[in-house]
N, C-alpha and C positions, 0 to 999 in steps of 0.2 A: 116281377122280381128278377133281378139280373143275376145270372149264374157266374160266379167267379171261378177262375181255374182252381181245381182242386177242392173247392167248397160246394159249388153248385151240384156237381156230380153226386156227392153224398146226400144232398138234399133230395134230389130226384130219386135216387135209389131207396132212400128211406120212405118217400111217398109211395113208391111202387110197391115196396115190401108191405106197407099198410093196406094194400089192396084197394086204393082209391080208383074209382072208375075214370077213364079218360073222358074229358068233355067232348061233346060233338063239335065238329068243325062248323064255324059260322059262315055267313055269307050265302050267296046264291049258288045253288047246286045245279050243275049241268052234267051232260055226258061227254066224256072224252075217251075215244077209242074203246067204248064199251065199259068204261069205269066212271064212277061218280067223281066229278070235279067240283071243288069249292073255290069260289072267288071271293076274297075279301081284302081288307087292308090292315097292315100292321105298321106302326110308326110312320104313317102317311104314305106308304108305298103299297102298290098292288102286289098281292101274293096269290099263289095257286097251290092247292093241295089236292092230289088225286089219290083216292083210297083204293087199295086192292080189295078184291071181293072177299078174300080170306087172309087177313094179316098174319104174317109169321109170328110165332111166339117171340116176345122181346121187342116187336114193333120196329124193325129196321127201316130206314128211309134213305132215299137218294135225293140229293140236293142239286138242281141244275143251276150252274153259275150264270148262264145267259141262254137266250134263244130257245125258250120253252117250245116244245113241239117240233123242232127241227131234227130231222134224221132220227126219229124216235124209236126205231125197232128194238134197241136194247132197253129203253125205258119201259116199253110195252111188256117185254118179256119179264123184267123185274117185277112189274105190277102183277103179272100172271103168277109169279112165284111168291107173292105175299109182301113185297116191299111197297111202302108208301113213296110217292114222288112229289117233291115240292119245288117251288120257284119263287123268287122275289125280284121284282122289277126295280132296280136302281141303276138305270143306264147312265152312261157317260161318266162313271166314277172309276172304272179301270182297277177295281180292287184297292182303291185308296182307303185310308183309315175311315173316311166318312162312310164308305160302303160297308166296312167291317162293322162299324157301329149299328147300321141298320140291321145287318144280318144277326147281330147279337140279340136285338130286340125280338126278331122273328124266332130265333133259336129258343129263347126263353118261353115264348108262347107255345111252341111245338112240344117242347120237352116237359115243361111244368103243367100246362093245361091239358095237353093231348097225349101225354106220356109216350111220345116217340122216344126211341133209344137215345141215350146221351151222346152217341157217337154217330153222326151222319156220314154217309158215303157221298163224296163230292164228284160231280160230273162237270168238267170244264171243256166246252167246245170253243175253239178259237180264243177270242178275248175273254170268254168265260173262265179260262184258266187263271187269269190274273185275280179274279174274285175268289176262286177255290183255294189257290195257293196262299192268298193273303189270309183267308180264314184259317187254313191249316197251320200256317206259321204262327198266327196269334193264339191258336187253341190246339196244339198238337195232341193234347190228352183228350180232346173232344172231337177227334177226327178218326173215323174208322179206316178210310182209304181215300185216295185221290186218283181219279181216272181223267186223264187229259187227252183230248183228241185234236190233233193239229193245233195244239194249245200255244197261246202266246206265253212264253216263259221269260221274256226279256223285252220290256217296252222300248228299249233302244232299237231292237230289231223291227218291231211293229208297235206303235205307229211310226217310229223314227224311220228306220230303213233308208232308202235311197234319197228321199227328200231332205233328210238331215245329214246324209253322209255317215250313217251309223250302222248300216247293214246292207245285205244284198237283196232284201225284199222290196216289194212295191211301196210299202209305207203309206202314210196319209198325212199331209200337212195340216188339214183341218182336224183330224183326230189327235194329232200331236198337240195342237193348241188346246183341245178339250182336256187332254191328259194333264197339261200344265196347270189348268184351272182346278182339275179334280184334286191334285196333290198339293196345291198352293205353292208350286215351284215359282220362283221369281223369274226365271229365264231358262233358256235351253242348257246353260252350263250347270245350273243346280240340278236339273233333271238328269243330265248325263253323269254327274257325280253321285247320284243317289244310290244307296244300297238297298232300296226297297223292292228291287226286282226279285221274282221268285228264284232265279238261278243264283242269286247272292245270299239267299236266306234259307238254305236247305238244312243247316246243322241241327236246329230244333226238331225237325221232322225225322232226321236220321237217328237222333238220340232216342226219340220216342218209337222208333221202328214203325212209322206209318207206311204201309205198302202203297206204292205208286204204280199205276199201269199207264204207259204211254202208247198211244196209237198215232202214228204219223206217216205221212206220205213223203217220199224222197224227192219229189219234184214240185213242191209247193212254192209258188212265187210270192205268196202273200206272207206266210209265216214260215220262212226257210227252216228246215229241220236242224241243220248244223248250228243255227243261232238259237234254237229253242228246244225242241224235244230231245235232240241228240245231246246237246250241251247239258241239259238237266240230267239226262240219264247217266252221262259220264261222271258228273260231279256227285250225284247221289250215290252212285256205286262206290266211288272213291271214299265217301264218308261212311260206308257200311250200311247204307239204307237199303231196305228191300224194294227192288224195282224190277219190273218186267216191261218189255216193249214188243209191239207188233208193227212192223214197217210194211207200208203199202207201196211197192215198187211202181214207178212210172205215173203215179197219180198226183193230182194238184191239191189245192185247199179243199175242194169239194169233189166227191161227197165225204161227209164225215162218217165215222163209224165203219162198221163192217157189214157186208151183205148178209153174212150169218153172224148174229150177235152173240152166239154161244160162248166164245172165248172171253168176251167181256163180262157176261152174266156169271160165268163160272168163276171168274176172278172175284166178283162181288160175293158170291155164295161161299166160296172157299175162305175168304177173309172173315166173313161173318161167322162161319162155323168155328174158326180158330178163336175168334174173340169170345164167343159164347162158351166154348169149352174152357178157356182160360178163366173167365169170370166166375165159373161155377166150381172151380177147384177149391 
């Protein structure tokens, strides 16, 4: 069953209120970093769900936009503190509407069948930011928070960049061609004129007061911060959106995350606590 904005949430809350037990996760069960990992398929795409040993009440979850398992120390700590961790493999779609359609099917399964909370927390590393921001813009009322790490916030910057004369970053001509196909752009001109970039679609998130955490390096040659994280920060702040940032001086695109993930995890837990206290008033 597809969850429609403003309608599905009521359906999920009603089901939860009736005390229905969540279904067990299907698929092959393995171990990942000491936790039970389930691999299965939804809507023809490979998905991963990692279960915490003791889920938090309310069943919060973090959704990786891409690159499951890369630089995972914050993910592991979230699992330790009772968050579920999920991922869906729809590569080469760059957050295009086709990708969001797949995510909606996965969301329906997770929330309706397995009773994860109706508002996921989104984790977008690098190009994964395009997926997370696309979901959040399409579903601001079903988004708890967005955490972007050296995240692509403008596809003119990456994969456009220097190869297309659209930014200061390294860019990628082959990935630009993939992006044109993903969005069904007829040519470069249509892509450049598009308003589907995260930096151009922040108003719905600001209106919904979706918290955003930006972690970025100030010497990233792949996803330059002035064209991506810093630009999003300035625009979201100007719109009145709740946003925080952590700048890593002198670092490049890698490593993602922080050596000590506590500031990231604290952002997740603080946002969750506010959401829980608001929903129970």
